[in-house]
N, CA, C and O atoms as a CHARMM CRD file, in Angstrom:
* protein
*
  352
    1    1 MET  N      1.07000  -1.12400  -0.11600 PROA 1      0.00000
    2    1 MET  CA     0.22000  -0.01300   0.24800 PROA 1      0.00000
    3    1 MET  C      0.83100   1.49100   0.05200 PROA 1      0.00000
    4    1 MET  O      1.82500   1.77300   0.72200 PROA 1      0.00000
    5    2 THR  N      0.25700   2.52100  -0.88100 PROA 2      0.00000
    6    2 THR  CA     0.95800   3.43800  -0.74300 PROA 2      0.00000
    7    2 THR  C      0.48400   4.54100  -0.07600 PROA 2      0.00000
    8    2 THR  O     -0.43700   5.17300  -0.59400 PROA 2      0.00000
    9    3 PRO  N      1.02800   4.95500   1.17100 PROA 3      0.00000
   10    3 PRO  CA     0.07500   6.19400   2.04200 PROA 3      0.00000
   11    3 PRO  C      0.08800   7.34800   1.19600 PROA 3      0.00000
   12    3 PRO  O      1.17000   7.67000   0.70500 PROA 3      0.00000
   13    4 ARG  N     -1.05300   8.10200   0.91400 PROA 4      0.00000
   14    4 ARG  CA    -1.14800   9.52600   0.74000 PROA 4      0.00000
   15    4 ARG  C     -1.08700  10.57100   1.94400 PROA 4      0.00000
   16    4 ARG  O     -1.97400  10.47700   2.79300 PROA 4      0.00000
   17    5 THR  N     -0.25500  11.41700   2.06700 PROA 5      0.00000
   18    5 THR  CA     0.16500  12.31500   2.75800 PROA 5      0.00000
   19    5 THR  C     -0.96300  13.39200   2.61700 PROA 5      0.00000
   20    5 THR  O     -1.19900  13.80600   1.48100 PROA 5      0.00000
   21    6 GLU  N     -1.78700  13.95400   3.83600 PROA 6      0.00000
   22    6 GLU  CA    -2.41200  14.83900   3.46700 PROA 6      0.00000
   23    6 GLU  C     -2.54300  16.03100   4.71500 PROA 6      0.00000
   24    6 GLU  O     -1.86300  15.81500   5.71800 PROA 6      0.00000
   25    7 GLY  N     -3.35500  17.22500   4.69000 PROA 7      0.00000
   26    7 GLY  CA    -3.51500  17.70800   5.69100 PROA 7      0.00000
   27    7 GLY  C     -3.06300  19.15300   5.24900 PROA 7      0.00000
   28    7 GLY  O     -2.56700  19.43500   4.15800 PROA 7      0.00000
   29    8 ALA  N     -3.28100  19.88500   6.13000 PROA 8      0.00000
   30    8 ALA  CA    -3.10100  21.74100   5.64700 PROA 8      0.00000
   31    8 ALA  C     -1.89500  21.59300   6.85100 PROA 8      0.00000
   32    8 ALA  O     -2.06900  21.06300   7.94800 PROA 8      0.00000
   33    9 GLY  N     -0.64100  22.19700   6.35900 PROA 9      0.00000
   34    9 GLY  CA     0.77900  22.27700   6.80200 PROA 9      0.00000
   35    9 GLY  C      1.47900  21.48100   7.42100 PROA 9      0.00000
   36    9 GLY  O      2.19800  21.66000   8.40400 PROA 9      0.00000
   37   10 SER  N      1.24300  20.50000   6.77600 PROA 10     0.00000
   38   10 SER  CA     2.25500  19.28300   6.85300 PROA 10     0.00000
   39   10 SER  C      3.61000  19.48600   5.86700 PROA 10     0.00000
   40   10 SER  O      4.63200  18.80800   5.97900 PROA 10     0.00000
   41   11 GLY  N      3.46200  20.26200   5.15400 PROA 11     0.00000
   42   11 GLY  CA     4.65800  20.41800   3.99600 PROA 11     0.00000
   43   11 GLY  C      4.61700  19.16600   3.11400 PROA 11     0.00000
   44   11 GLY  O      5.56100  18.92000   2.36200 PROA 11     0.00000
   45   12 ALA  N      3.90300  18.63600   3.16400 PROA 12     0.00000
   46   12 ALA  CA     4.17900  16.93700   1.84800 PROA 12     0.00000
   47   12 ALA  C      2.67600  17.11100   0.89800 PROA 12     0.00000
   48   12 ALA  O      1.47900  17.29000   1.12500 PROA 12     0.00000
   49   13 ALA  N      3.27300  16.99400   0.11500 PROA 13     0.00000
   50   13 ALA  CA     2.20900  17.36600  -1.26200 PROA 13     0.00000
   51   13 ALA  C      1.41800  15.94900  -1.18000 PROA 13     0.00000
   52   13 ALA  O      1.98500  14.91400  -0.83100 PROA 13     0.00000
   53   14 ALA  N      0.24400  16.00600  -1.48900 PROA 14     0.00000
   54   14 ALA  CA    -0.85000  14.68300  -1.61400 PROA 14     0.00000
   55   14 ALA  C     -0.41700  13.97000  -2.73700 PROA 14     0.00000
   56   14 ALA  O      0.19900  14.62600  -3.57800 PROA 14     0.00000
   57   15 ALA  N     -0.62100  12.61700  -2.97300 PROA 15     0.00000
   58   15 ALA  CA    -0.03400  11.95700  -4.31200 PROA 15     0.00000
   59   15 ALA  C     -0.77400  12.66800  -5.10600 PROA 15     0.00000
   60   15 ALA  O     -1.90700  13.10800  -4.91000 PROA 15     0.00000
   61   16 PRO  N      0.17000  12.80600  -6.35900 PROA 16     0.00000
   62   16 PRO  CA    -0.09700  13.21400  -7.77500 PROA 16     0.00000
   63   16 PRO  C     -1.48800  12.29500  -8.91200 PROA 16     0.00000
   64   16 PRO  O     -2.07800  12.70100  -9.91400 PROA 16     0.00000
   65   17 ASP  N     -1.55400  11.29300  -8.34000 PROA 17     0.00000
   66   17 ASP  CA    -2.71500  10.42200  -8.81700 PROA 17     0.00000
   67   17 ASP  C     -3.32200   9.60800  -7.59300 PROA 17     0.00000
   68   17 ASP  O     -2.82400   8.55500  -7.19400 PROA 17     0.00000
   69   18 PRO  N     -4.50900  10.23700  -7.00800 PROA 18     0.00000
   70   18 PRO  CA    -5.03700   9.37900  -6.04200 PROA 18     0.00000
   71   18 PRO  C     -6.00600   8.79000  -6.54000 PROA 18     0.00000
   72   18 PRO  O     -6.70000   9.20300  -7.46900 PROA 18     0.00000
   73   19 VAL  N     -6.15800   7.42600  -5.74900 PROA 19     0.00000
   74   19 VAL  CA    -7.27200   6.40900  -6.50700 PROA 19     0.00000
   75   19 VAL  C     -8.50700   6.71400  -5.91700 PROA 19     0.00000
   76   19 VAL  O     -8.70900   6.97300  -4.73100 PROA 19     0.00000
   77   20 HSD  N     -9.26300   6.66900  -6.77400 PROA 20     0.00000
   78   20 HSD  CA   -10.61300   6.91700  -5.97800 PROA 20     0.00000
   79   20 HSD  C    -11.34100   5.41400  -5.89800 PROA 20     0.00000
   80   20 HSD  O    -10.56200   4.59400  -6.38500 PROA 20     0.00000
   81   21 ASN  N    -12.42100   4.86200  -5.50200 PROA 21     0.00000
   82   21 ASN  CA   -13.10600   3.78000  -5.66300 PROA 21     0.00000
   83   21 ASN  C    -14.30200   3.47400  -4.67700 PROA 21     0.00000
   84   21 ASN  O    -14.54900   4.19800  -3.71200 PROA 21     0.00000
   85   22 ARG  N    -14.90600   2.52700  -4.94400 PROA 22     0.00000
   86   22 ARG  CA   -16.27100   2.00300  -4.79600 PROA 22     0.00000
   87   22 ARG  C    -16.66200   1.17900  -3.72500 PROA 22     0.00000
   88   22 ARG  O    -17.75800   0.61900  -3.70900 PROA 22     0.00000
   89   23 ILE  N    -15.49200   1.03400  -2.47100 PROA 23     0.00000
   90   23 ILE  CA   -15.66900  -0.40400  -1.72700 PROA 23     0.00000
   91   23 ILE  C    -16.48700   0.18700  -0.75700 PROA 23     0.00000
   92   23 ILE  O    -17.34700  -0.63500  -0.44100 PROA 23     0.00000
   93   24 ALA  N    -16.60100   1.12300  -0.20800 PROA 24     0.00000
   94   24 ALA  CA   -17.82500   1.52700   0.41900 PROA 24     0.00000
   95   24 ALA  C    -19.14500   1.42800   0.01200 PROA 24     0.00000
   96   24 ALA  O    -20.10900   1.27600   0.76300 PROA 24     0.00000
   97   25 MET  N    -19.16800   1.52400  -1.28300 PROA 25     0.00000
   98   25 MET  CA   -20.33800   1.65500  -1.96000 PROA 25     0.00000
   99   25 MET  C    -20.76600  -0.09400  -1.70300 PROA 25     0.00000
  100   25 MET  O    -21.76000  -0.50000  -1.10100 PROA 25     0.00000
  101   26 LEU  N    -19.67300  -0.94300  -2.36900 PROA 26     0.00000
  102   26 LEU  CA   -19.95600  -2.32400  -2.76400 PROA 26     0.00000
  103   26 LEU  C    -20.46000  -3.28100  -1.30200 PROA 26     0.00000
  104   26 LEU  O    -21.20200  -4.26100  -1.23200 PROA 26     0.00000
  105   27 ARG  N    -19.44400  -2.25900   0.15900 PROA 27     0.00000
  106   27 ARG  CA   -19.79000  -3.00500   1.08700 PROA 27     0.00000
  107   27 ARG  C    -21.02400  -2.72700   1.41400 PROA 27     0.00000
  108   27 ARG  O    -21.79700  -3.68500   1.40500 PROA 27     0.00000
  109   28 VAL  N    -21.42700  -1.73500   1.69200 PROA 28     0.00000
  110   28 VAL  CA   -22.91400  -1.36100   2.23000 PROA 28     0.00000
  111   28 VAL  C    -23.96400  -2.15100   1.09100 PROA 28     0.00000
  112   28 VAL  O    -24.67100  -3.00800   1.62100 PROA 28     0.00000
  113   29 GLU  N    -24.15900  -1.96900  -0.43900 PROA 29     0.00000
  114   29 GLU  CA   -24.77500  -3.11200  -0.91800 PROA 29     0.00000
  115   29 GLU  C    -24.71900  -3.97200  -0.87400 PROA 29     0.00000
  116   29 GLU  O    -25.73400  -4.31900  -1.47800 PROA 29     0.00000
  117   30 ARG  N    -24.17600  -4.93300  -0.53800 PROA 30     0.00000
  118   30 ARG  CA   -23.72800  -6.17700   0.08500 PROA 30     0.00000
  119   30 ARG  C    -23.72800  -6.62900   1.03600 PROA 30     0.00000
  120   30 ARG  O    -23.61100  -7.82800   1.28700 PROA 30     0.00000
  121   31 ARG  N    -23.90500  -5.46600   1.99900 PROA 31     0.00000
  122   31 ARG  CA   -23.98000  -5.90200   3.69700 PROA 31     0.00000
  123   31 ARG  C    -22.96100  -6.80000   4.06600 PROA 31     0.00000
  124   31 ARG  O    -23.17500  -7.90900   4.55400 PROA 31     0.00000
  125   32 VAL  N    -21.60300  -6.21400   3.78000 PROA 32     0.00000
  126   32 VAL  CA   -20.61600  -6.61600   4.03000 PROA 32     0.00000
  127   32 VAL  C    -19.78300  -5.65000   5.21400 PROA 32     0.00000
  128   32 VAL  O    -19.33800  -4.56600   4.83700 PROA 32     0.00000
  129   33 THR  N    -19.61300  -6.02300   6.46700 PROA 33     0.00000
  130   33 THR  CA   -18.73100  -5.11600   7.21500 PROA 33     0.00000
  131   33 THR  C    -17.11600  -4.87400   6.71100 PROA 33     0.00000
  132   33 THR  O    -16.54100  -5.46200   5.79400 PROA 33     0.00000
  133   34 ARG  N    -16.59300  -3.84700   7.58600 PROA 34     0.00000
  134   34 ARG  CA   -15.41000  -3.62700   7.17700 PROA 34     0.00000
  135   34 ARG  C    -14.54400  -4.57700   7.94900 PROA 34     0.00000
  136   34 ARG  O    -13.41000  -4.63400   7.47400 PROA 34     0.00000
  137   35 ARG  N    -14.70500  -5.21200   8.82100 PROA 35     0.00000
  138   35 ARG  CA   -14.12400  -6.35600   9.46000 PROA 35     0.00000
  139   35 ARG  C    -14.28600  -7.64800   8.61300 PROA 35     0.00000
  140   35 ARG  O    -13.39000  -8.47800   8.46100 PROA 35     0.00000
  141   36 GLN  N    -15.39800  -7.71400   8.13700 PROA 36     0.00000
  142   36 GLN  CA   -15.70300  -9.06600   7.36300 PROA 36     0.00000
  143   36 GLN  C    -14.42500  -8.98600   5.97000 PROA 36     0.00000
  144   36 GLN  O    -13.63000  -9.85800   5.61700 PROA 36     0.00000
  145   37 LEU  N    -14.59100  -7.91800   5.55200 PROA 37     0.00000
  146   37 LEU  CA   -14.02400  -7.78000   4.12300 PROA 37     0.00000
  147   37 LEU  C    -12.40800  -7.88200   4.25500 PROA 37     0.00000
  148   37 LEU  O    -11.69800  -8.41400   3.40200 PROA 37     0.00000
  149   38 ALA  N    -11.94900  -7.30500   5.42700 PROA 38     0.00000
  150   38 ALA  CA   -10.79100  -7.39000   5.69500 PROA 38     0.00000
  151   38 ALA  C    -10.27000  -8.62300   6.23900 PROA 38     0.00000
  152   38 ALA  O     -9.04500  -8.74400   6.26800 PROA 38     0.00000
  153   39 ASP  N    -11.16200  -9.76800   6.77300 PROA 39     0.00000
  154   39 ASP  CA   -10.73800 -10.79200   6.97500 PROA 39     0.00000
  155   39 ASP  C    -10.68700 -12.06400   6.06900 PROA 39     0.00000
  156   39 ASP  O    -10.14500 -13.16400   6.17800 PROA 39     0.00000
  157   40 ALA  N    -11.56100 -11.39500   5.02600 PROA 40     0.00000
  158   40 ALA  CA   -11.59800 -12.45900   3.98800 PROA 40     0.00000
  159   40 ALA  C    -10.29600 -12.02500   3.04000 PROA 40     0.00000
  160   40 ALA  O     -9.86000 -12.95300   2.35800 PROA 40     0.00000
  161   41 LEU  N     -9.60100 -10.71800   2.89800 PROA 41     0.00000
  162   41 LEU  CA    -8.82300 -10.17600   2.44000 PROA 41     0.00000
  163   41 LEU  C     -7.18000 -10.59200   2.93800 PROA 41     0.00000
  164   41 LEU  O     -6.10400 -10.58200   2.34000 PROA 41     0.00000
  165   42 GLY  N     -7.53500 -10.90600   4.14700 PROA 42     0.00000
  166   42 GLY  CA    -6.18200 -10.75000   4.74900 PROA 42     0.00000
  167   42 GLY  C     -5.49500  -9.80900   5.68400 PROA 42     0.00000
  168   42 GLY  O     -4.57700  -9.99600   6.48200 PROA 42     0.00000
  169   43 VAL  N     -6.32000  -8.54200   5.31100 PROA 43     0.00000
  170   43 VAL  CA    -5.55300  -7.47500   5.84300 PROA 43     0.00000
  171   43 VAL  C     -6.55200  -6.74700   7.12900 PROA 43     0.00000
  172   43 VAL  O     -7.73000  -7.06600   7.29100 PROA 43     0.00000
  173   44 HSD  N     -5.90700  -5.83700   7.88600 PROA 44     0.00000
  174   44 HSD  CA    -6.43600  -5.36100   9.27900 PROA 44     0.00000
  175   44 HSD  C     -7.37100  -4.45300   8.60000 PROA 44     0.00000
  176   44 HSD  O     -7.26900  -3.82000   7.54900 PROA 44     0.00000
  177   45 TYR  N     -8.63000  -4.58800   9.77100 PROA 45     0.00000
  178   45 TYR  CA    -9.70700  -4.00100   9.37400 PROA 45     0.00000
  179   45 TYR  C     -9.90900  -2.21700   8.93900 PROA 45     0.00000
  180   45 TYR  O    -10.73900  -1.59900   8.27300 PROA 45     0.00000
  181   46 GLN  N     -8.59200  -1.81200   9.76500 PROA 46     0.00000
  182   46 GLN  CA    -8.60700  -0.35400   9.46000 PROA 46     0.00000
  183   46 GLN  C     -8.19800  -0.01900   8.23800 PROA 46     0.00000
  184   46 GLN  O     -8.55300   1.04900   7.73900 PROA 46     0.00000
  185   47 THR  N     -7.39600  -0.88700   7.59200 PROA 47     0.00000
  186   47 THR  CA    -6.85200  -0.76800   6.18500 PROA 47     0.00000
  187   47 THR  C     -8.18200  -0.32000   5.13300 PROA 47     0.00000
  188   47 THR  O     -8.16100   0.63600   4.35700 PROA 47     0.00000
  189   48 ILE  N     -9.08100  -1.07700   5.29400 PROA 48     0.00000
  190   48 ILE  CA   -10.25200  -1.24500   4.76400 PROA 48     0.00000
  191   48 ILE  C    -10.97600   0.48300   4.69900 PROA 48     0.00000
  192   48 ILE  O    -11.31200   1.12300   3.70300 PROA 48     0.00000
  193   49 GLY  N    -11.02900   0.83800   6.03600 PROA 49     0.00000
  194   49 GLY  CA   -11.53000   2.41500   6.15400 PROA 49     0.00000
  195   49 GLY  C    -10.39400   3.55300   5.59800 PROA 49     0.00000
  196   49 GLY  O    -10.72900   4.67700   5.22400 PROA 49     0.00000
  197   50 TYR  N     -8.77100   2.98600   5.61200 PROA 50     0.00000
  198   50 TYR  CA    -8.18000   3.91100   4.95600 PROA 50     0.00000
  199   50 TYR  C     -8.13400   3.86200   3.31500 PROA 50     0.00000
  200   50 TYR  O     -7.74800   4.80100   2.61900 PROA 50     0.00000
  201   51 LEU  N     -8.50500   2.85000   2.92400 PROA 51     0.00000
  202   51 LEU  CA    -8.62700   2.75300   1.53900 PROA 51     0.00000
  203   51 LEU  C     -9.89700   3.44500   0.89100 PROA 51     0.00000
  204   51 LEU  O     -9.78100   4.02800  -0.18700 PROA 51     0.00000
  205   52 GLU  N    -11.09000   3.37800   1.54600 PROA 52     0.00000
  206   52 GLU  CA   -12.09400   3.50900   1.64100 PROA 52     0.00000
  207   52 GLU  C    -12.20400   5.63600   1.64800 PROA 52     0.00000
  208   52 GLU  O    -12.98100   6.25300   0.92000 PROA 52     0.00000
  209   53 ARG  N    -11.59500   6.05200   2.26800 PROA 53     0.00000
  210   53 ARG  CA   -11.33100   7.52100   2.79100 PROA 53     0.00000
  211   53 ARG  C    -10.41000   7.84000   1.58800 PROA 53     0.00000
  212   53 ARG  O    -10.62100   8.93900   1.07400 PROA 53     0.00000
  213   54 GLY  N     -9.45400   7.10500   1.05700 PROA 54     0.00000
  214   54 GLY  CA    -8.70300   7.21900  -0.11800 PROA 54     0.00000
  215   54 GLY  C     -7.32300   7.59300   0.79200 PROA 54     0.00000
  216   54 GLY  O     -6.47200   8.14000   0.09100 PROA 54     0.00000
  217   55 GLU  N     -7.07200   7.47900   1.68300 PROA 55     0.00000
  218   55 GLU  CA    -5.99100   7.53600   2.81600 PROA 55     0.00000
  219   55 GLU  C     -4.67000   6.83000   2.39200 PROA 55     0.00000
  220   55 GLU  O     -3.55000   7.26500   2.65600 PROA 55     0.00000
  221   56 TYR  N     -4.94600   5.64600   1.67900 PROA 56     0.00000
  222   56 TYR  CA    -3.96600   4.86400   1.05300 PROA 56     0.00000
  223   56 TYR  C     -4.22900   4.32800  -0.37900 PROA 56     0.00000
  224   56 TYR  O     -5.42600   4.16200  -0.61200 PROA 56     0.00000
  225   57 SER  N     -3.41900   4.03400  -1.34400 PROA 57     0.00000
  226   57 SER  CA    -3.96000   3.44100  -2.61900 PROA 57     0.00000
  227   57 SER  C     -3.63000   2.01000  -2.31100 PROA 57     0.00000
  228   57 SER  O     -2.65300   1.78300  -1.59800 PROA 57     0.00000
  229   58 PRO  N     -4.39800   0.96500  -2.81100 PROA 58     0.00000
  230   58 PRO  CA    -4.03600  -0.38000  -2.54800 PROA 58     0.00000
  231   58 PRO  C     -2.96600  -0.72100  -3.79200 PROA 58     0.00000
  232   58 PRO  O     -2.90400  -0.23200  -4.92000 PROA 58     0.00000
  233   59 SER  N     -2.21400  -1.66700  -3.19800 PROA 59     0.00000
  234   59 SER  CA    -1.25300  -2.36700  -4.14700 PROA 59     0.00000
  235   59 SER  C     -2.01900  -3.05000  -5.37500 PROA 59     0.00000
  236   59 SER  O     -3.22500  -3.29900  -5.35000 PROA 59     0.00000
  237   60 LEU  N     -1.22200  -3.30600  -6.38200 PROA 60     0.00000
  238   60 LEU  CA    -2.51500  -4.23700  -7.70400 PROA 60     0.00000
  239   60 LEU  C     -2.86800  -5.34400  -6.99300 PROA 60     0.00000
  240   60 LEU  O     -4.04600  -5.69000  -6.90500 PROA 60     0.00000
  241   61 HSD  N     -1.73000  -6.09900  -6.33400 PROA 61     0.00000
  242   61 HSD  CA    -2.37100  -7.34400  -5.50200 PROA 61     0.00000
  243   61 HSD  C     -3.86500  -7.12700  -4.92300 PROA 61     0.00000
  244   61 HSD  O     -4.81700  -7.87500  -5.14600 PROA 61     0.00000
  245   62 LEU  N     -3.88100  -6.15800  -4.27200 PROA 62     0.00000
  246   62 LEU  CA    -4.94800  -6.13100  -3.20700 PROA 62     0.00000
  247   62 LEU  C     -6.07600  -5.58000  -4.11200 PROA 62     0.00000
  248   62 LEU  O     -7.17000  -6.13400  -4.00800 PROA 62     0.00000
  249   63 ALA  N     -5.93800  -4.51100  -5.02500 PROA 63     0.00000
  250   63 ALA  CA    -6.70500  -4.34100  -5.87800 PROA 63     0.00000
  251   63 ALA  C     -7.49800  -5.42100  -6.52800 PROA 63     0.00000
  252   63 ALA  O     -8.71400  -5.61600  -6.53400 PROA 63     0.00000
  253   64 LEU  N     -6.54200  -6.05700  -7.05700 PROA 64     0.00000
  254   64 LEU  CA    -7.41700  -7.59000  -7.68500 PROA 64     0.00000
  255   64 LEU  C     -7.83500  -8.19100  -6.57400 PROA 64     0.00000
  256   64 LEU  O     -9.03000  -8.48400  -6.61800 PROA 64     0.00000
  257   65 ARG  N     -7.42700  -8.40300  -5.85200 PROA 65     0.00000
  258   65 ARG  CA    -8.20100  -9.46500  -4.75700 PROA 65     0.00000
  259   65 ARG  C     -9.64000  -8.79200  -4.11000 PROA 65     0.00000
  260   65 ARG  O    -10.71900  -9.34500  -3.89600 PROA 65     0.00000
  261   66 ILE  N     -9.27100  -7.56600  -3.91700 PROA 66     0.00000
  262   66 ILE  CA   -10.99900  -6.76000  -3.57700 PROA 66     0.00000
  263   66 ILE  C    -11.90200  -6.89900  -4.71700 PROA 66     0.00000
  264   66 ILE  O    -13.10300  -7.12100  -4.56400 PROA 66     0.00000
  265   67 ALA  N    -11.15100  -6.72800  -6.25300 PROA 67     0.00000
  266   67 ALA  CA   -12.04500  -6.92500  -7.20900 PROA 67     0.00000
  267   67 ALA  C    -12.65400  -8.45700  -7.37500 PROA 67     0.00000
  268   67 ALA  O    -13.81100  -8.40600  -7.79000 PROA 67     0.00000
  269   68 GLU  N    -12.24500  -9.60800  -7.19000 PROA 68     0.00000
  270   68 GLU  CA   -12.33100 -10.77800  -7.17900 PROA 68     0.00000
  271   68 GLU  C    -13.40400 -10.99600  -6.30000 PROA 68     0.00000
  272   68 GLU  O    -14.45600 -11.57400  -6.57400 PROA 68     0.00000
  273   69 TYR  N    -12.95600 -10.31700  -4.83600 PROA 69     0.00000
  274   69 TYR  CA   -14.01000 -10.92100  -3.87200 PROA 69     0.00000
  275   69 TYR  C    -15.41700 -10.28600  -4.00700 PROA 69     0.00000
  276   69 TYR  O    -16.41800 -10.86500  -3.58400 PROA 69     0.00000
  277   70 PHE  N    -15.45300  -9.21100  -4.54500 PROA 70     0.00000
  278   70 PHE  CA   -16.76500  -8.28100  -5.24300 PROA 70     0.00000
  279   70 PHE  C    -17.47900  -9.07200  -6.42800 PROA 70     0.00000
  280   70 PHE  O    -18.69300  -9.10000  -6.63100 PROA 70     0.00000
  281   71 GLU  N    -16.67700  -9.58800  -7.02900 PROA 71     0.00000
  282   71 GLU  CA   -16.85300 -10.43800  -8.34700 PROA 71     0.00000
  283   71 GLU  C    -17.17100  -9.13100  -9.39400 PROA 71     0.00000
  284   71 GLU  O    -18.23600  -9.20500 -10.00700 PROA 71     0.00000
  285   72 VAL  N    -16.42600  -8.09600  -9.60300 PROA 72     0.00000
  286   72 VAL  CA   -16.69500  -7.30100 -10.55000 PROA 72     0.00000
  287   72 VAL  C    -15.19400  -7.15700 -11.00900 PROA 72     0.00000
  288   72 VAL  O    -14.25000  -7.72200 -10.45600 PROA 72     0.00000
  289   73 PRO  N    -15.12200  -6.42800 -11.95900 PROA 73     0.00000
  290   73 PRO  CA   -13.94900  -5.91200 -12.88300 PROA 73     0.00000
  291   73 PRO  C    -13.33400  -4.81800 -11.83000 PROA 73     0.00000
  292   73 PRO  O    -14.01900  -4.11700 -11.08600 PROA 73     0.00000
  293   74 VAL  N    -12.07200  -4.81100 -11.90500 PROA 74     0.00000
  294   74 VAL  CA   -11.18700  -4.13600 -11.16100 PROA 74     0.00000
  295   74 VAL  C    -11.41600  -2.73200 -11.09500 PROA 74     0.00000
  296   74 VAL  O    -11.27200  -1.98100 -10.13000 PROA 74     0.00000
  297   75 GLU  N    -11.94700  -2.37800 -12.73500 PROA 75     0.00000
  298   75 GLU  CA   -11.84700  -0.55200 -13.20700 PROA 75     0.00000
  299   75 GLU  C    -13.24800  -0.59800 -12.69200 PROA 75     0.00000
  300   75 GLU  O    -13.57700   0.57600 -12.85900 PROA 75     0.00000
  301   76 PHE  N    -14.36100  -1.24200 -12.13500 PROA 76     0.00000
  302   76 PHE  CA   -15.38000  -1.07000 -11.85300 PROA 76     0.00000
  303   76 PHE  C    -15.23600  -0.23600 -10.27000 PROA 76     0.00000
  304   76 PHE  O    -15.83400   0.73600  -9.80700 PROA 76     0.00000
  305   77 ILE  N    -14.51600  -0.82500  -9.90900 PROA 77     0.00000
  306   77 ILE  CA   -13.73400  -0.46800  -8.14600 PROA 77     0.00000
  307   77 ILE  C    -12.98500   0.74400  -7.77600 PROA 77     0.00000
  308   77 ILE  O    -13.12900   1.51700  -6.83000 PROA 77     0.00000
  309   78 PHE  N    -12.11900   0.71800  -8.78900 PROA 78     0.00000
  310   78 PHE  CA   -10.98000   2.01400  -8.91200 PROA 78     0.00000
  311   78 PHE  C    -10.94600   2.47500 -10.32400 PROA 78     0.00000
  312   78 PHE  O    -11.20500   1.94900 -11.40600 PROA 78     0.00000
  313   79 SER  N    -10.38000   4.07900  -9.78800 PROA 79     0.00000
  314   79 SER  CA   -10.12300   4.53500 -11.13900 PROA 79     0.00000
  315   79 SER  C     -9.36300   5.97500 -10.71300 PROA 79     0.00000
  316   79 SER  O     -9.46200   6.39900  -9.56200 PROA 79     0.00000
  317   80 LEU  N     -8.70400   6.58800 -11.60100 PROA 80     0.00000
  318   80 LEU  CA    -7.87100   7.45100 -11.29000 PROA 80     0.00000
  319   80 LEU  C     -8.38800   8.79500 -11.49700 PROA 80     0.00000
  320   80 LEU  O     -7.70700   9.81500 -11.39300 PROA 80     0.00000
  321   81 THR  N    -10.00200   8.73500 -11.88500 PROA 81     0.00000
  322   81 THR  CA   -10.33900  10.12800 -12.16800 PROA 81     0.00000
  323   81 THR  C    -11.75900   9.73900 -11.13500 PROA 81     0.00000
  324   81 THR  O    -12.14400   8.59800 -10.87800 PROA 81     0.00000
  325   82 PRO  N    -12.41400  11.10200 -10.62400 PROA 82     0.00000
  326   82 PRO  CA   -13.59600  10.66900  -9.69800 PROA 82     0.00000
  327   82 PRO  C    -14.90000   9.71300 -10.44700 PROA 82     0.00000
  328   82 PRO  O    -15.05900  10.00400 -11.63300 PROA 82     0.00000
  329   83 PHE  N    -15.51200   9.00300 -10.09600 PROA 83     0.00000
  330   83 PHE  CA   -16.60600   8.51900 -10.50200 PROA 83     0.00000
  331   83 PHE  C    -18.05500   9.63600 -10.64800 PROA 83     0.00000
  332   83 PHE  O    -18.43800  10.37800  -9.74300 PROA 83     0.00000
  333   84 ALA  N    -18.39700   9.56800 -11.38200 PROA 84     0.00000
  334   84 ALA  CA   -19.73900  10.32000 -11.62200 PROA 84     0.00000
  335   84 ALA  C    -20.74300   9.75800 -10.33700 PROA 84     0.00000
  336   84 ALA  O    -20.55200   8.55700 -10.14800 PROA 84     0.00000
  337   85 PRO  N    -21.41500  10.15100  -9.73300 PROA 85     0.00000
  338   85 PRO  CA   -22.51800   9.56700  -8.96200 PROA 85     0.00000
  339   85 PRO  C    -23.32800   8.66700  -9.91200 PROA 85     0.00000
  340   85 PRO  O    -23.66800   8.83100 -11.08300 PROA 85     0.00000
  341   86 LEU  N    -23.57200   7.45200  -8.85300 PROA 86     0.00000
  342   86 LEU  CA   -24.71000   6.30800  -9.34000 PROA 86     0.00000
  343   86 LEU  C    -25.86800   6.86200  -9.25800 PROA 86     0.00000
  344   86 LEU  O    -25.96900   7.75000  -8.41200 PROA 86     0.00000
  345   87 LYS  N    -26.98400   6.55200 -10.02300 PROA 87     0.00000
  346   87 LYS  CA   -28.08100   6.86300  -9.85600 PROA 87     0.00000
  347   87 LYS  C    -28.78600   5.29900  -9.32000 PROA 87     0.00000
  348   87 LYS  O    -28.53700   4.17600  -9.75800 PROA 87     0.00000
  349   88 PRO  N    -29.85300   5.76100  -8.08700 PROA 88     0.00000
  350   88 PRO  CA   -30.51200   4.52500  -7.69500 PROA 88     0.00000
  351   88 PRO  C    -31.51000   3.84300  -8.77700 PROA 88     0.00000
  352   88 PRO  O    -32.09700   2.79700  -8.50300 PROA 88     0.00000
């Protein structure tokens, strides 16, 4: 995982290409808790929160495992450009 530095006054620049994701949307839609997803992926549950908030970008391996878990293409979950809002 690659951490992103954020916050005013930190003196560090944010990552040039933040990775946007739909992890939280998929979790809620499928009624999966952060802990359940983390256990299935073999990561700490806080990692899921960091990913959802964009505080960390996933490794390619983790991104592929998340896509496999939700049975969707990786590009459905992750993008370098913000996602348009989904219509209900």
